[in-house]
C-alpha atoms as one frame of an Amber mdcrd trajectory, in Angstrom:
protein
 -35.355  24.584  13.338 -36.887  24.191  16.784 -35.148  22.829  19.851 -36.350
  19.217  19.407 -35.187  19.150  15.805 -31.790  20.520  16.825 -31.448  17.903
  19.572 -32.375  15.146  17.116 -29.877  16.480  14.559 -27.125  16.575  17.190
 -27.953  12.988  18.217 -27.831  11.827  14.580 -24.534  13.618  13.966 -23.033
  12.169  17.142 -23.890   8.637  15.961 -22.100   9.359  12.688 -18.921  10.698
  14.283 -18.472   8.206  17.100 -16.782   5.376  15.187 -15.337   6.846  12.015
 -11.902   5.985  10.593 -11.414   9.311   8.832 -13.120  12.659   8.478 -12.229
  15.547   6.213 -13.608  19.054   6.645 -14.022  21.002   3.432 -15.063  24.458
   2.347 -17.519  23.967  -0.499 -17.860  27.662  -1.427 -17.712  27.989  -5.204
 -19.319  24.623  -6.003 -22.751  24.601  -7.587 -25.473  22.053  -6.862 -24.510
  19.821  -9.780 -20.886  19.708  -8.685 -21.873  18.946  -5.092 -24.078  16.089
  -6.305 -21.241  14.787  -8.472 -18.909  14.854  -5.450 -21.476  13.107  -3.242
 -21.974  10.408  -5.858 -18.242   9.814  -6.211 -17.811   9.600  -2.438 -20.871
   7.350  -2.072 -19.115   4.852  -4.376 -16.300   4.789  -1.804 -18.864   4.313
   1.010 -18.209   7.801   2.366 -20.887  10.168   3.626 -20.599  13.816   2.633
 -22.889  16.403   4.098 -23.108  20.097   4.702 -23.364  20.779   8.418 -24.269
  23.676  10.587 -21.091  24.524  12.483 -22.665  25.056  15.899 -24.544  21.747
  15.722 -21.443  19.860  14.596 -19.372  21.372  17.414 -21.983  20.177  19.904
 -22.174  16.719  18.310 -18.381  16.315  18.279 -17.920  16.925  22.017 -16.276
  13.895  23.592 -15.271  12.370  20.248 -12.062  12.508  18.216 -13.702  15.058
  15.939 -13.521  17.563  18.775  -9.797  17.920  17.946 -10.723  19.836  14.788
 -13.707  21.776  16.128 -11.847  25.055  15.591 -12.166  24.464  11.825 -15.977
  24.550  11.974 -16.177  28.065  10.594 -17.627  29.330   7.351 -19.308  26.996
   4.871 -18.362  23.507   6.027 -19.079  20.076   4.628 -17.831  16.930   6.336
 -16.792  13.742   4.565 -16.828  10.750   6.932 -15.390   7.314   6.161 -15.911
   4.195   8.244 -13.679   2.083   6.012 -10.413   2.810   4.244  -9.307   6.345
   5.148  -6.899   6.527   2.214  -9.693   6.117  -0.354 -11.531   9.096   1.175
  -8.457  11.318   0.925  -7.668  10.125  -2.633 -11.231  10.749  -3.795 -11.317
  14.279  -2.404  -7.906  15.157  -3.844  -8.881  13.742  -7.256 -12.071  15.784
  -7.212 -10.108  18.856  -6.154  -7.903  18.494  -9.257 -10.930  18.930 -11.516
 -12.618  21.554  -9.312 -10.033  23.488  -7.315 -12.751  25.570  -5.653 -13.236
  22.663  -3.205 -10.962  23.586  -0.308  -9.794  20.954   2.140  -9.588  22.545
   5.581  -8.243  19.672   7.657  -8.436  15.918   8.014  -8.697  13.581  10.963
  -7.406  10.078  10.237  -7.697   7.471  12.986  -7.526  10.119  15.689  -4.639
  12.119  14.203  -5.099  15.635  12.825  -3.782  15.821   9.266  -3.166  19.189
   7.588  -4.020  19.485   3.856  -0.362  19.302   2.737   0.158  15.997   4.552
  -3.020  14.606   3.009  -1.302  14.587  -0.390   1.438  12.408   1.072  -1.161
  10.177   2.684  -3.014   9.808  -0.619   0.161   8.684  -2.395   0.616   5.779
   0.015  -0.337   2.321  -1.202  -3.390   0.706   0.321  -3.205  -1.377   3.497
  -3.472  -4.611   1.520  -0.566  -3.638  -0.745   1.578  -2.682   2.257   0.845
  -6.010   3.950   1.730  -7.868   0.753   5.020  -5.964   0.510   5.886  -6.789
   4.123   5.030 -10.456   3.601   7.189 -10.503   0.475  10.114  -9.073   2.424
   9.642 -11.648   5.183   9.518 -14.481   2.659  12.568 -13.151   0.857  14.481
 -12.853   4.124  13.444 -16.384   5.090  14.635 -17.643   1.717  17.953 -15.871
   2.162  18.421 -17.374   5.616  17.507 -20.815   4.279  20.000 -20.412   1.418
  22.767 -19.366   3.817  22.059 -22.340   6.095  22.008 -24.725   3.131  25.324
 -23.333   1.913  26.880 -23.754   5.366  25.594 -27.328   5.640  26.910 -28.134
   2.140  30.345 -26.783   3.066  30.419 -28.999   6.166  29.313 -32.026   4.129
  31.966 -31.310   1.465  34.650 -30.921   4.162  33.636 -34.219   5.817  33.556
 -35.936   2.401  36.956 -34.529   1.505  38.397 -35.725   4.820  36.795 -39.150
   4.336  38.259 -39.351   0.820  41.623 -38.255   2.202  41.542 -40.925   4.911
  40.383 -43.541   2.399  43.245 -42.579   0.058  45.748 -42.766   2.928  44.545
 -46.232   3.979  44.755 -47.502   0.385  48.384 -46.403   0.024  49.619 -48.146
   3.207  51.080 -51.646   2.454
């Protein structure tokens, strides 16, 4: 690869890593071509790019971006999975693939600017999606609002019953006076 090709590759890589939501660095040693293609296809369905990179070029391309935080992991055979959408789906897909082919090693992840070690990625993958979390929060808010409304209604009913009882009491007292 000559100098112009390297510069063009670095420029292309920089464009890819400037606005990602999540990136996962993997060691693909032990996977054959068919398995790599199977992994790429599975990740493509999740709208994730997966490519083998030359470490020195990726280090240069990541300068000044969030990916620079994990540049020390660019050693040995490295492939980078980059997601511009839901970061959880990227992590889930890689961990699912790793169950069937344990030779895929996850080195480190970078999710929305935070470095995530492989052990924490399993926890991240078990989290519900953003939409499910928002629905759960909305459900809690609605439930709380309903509880507050019920408590207010109960308090108002007690006041109305007390006023009615007093009115009945006064009406009974006025009926008994000659």
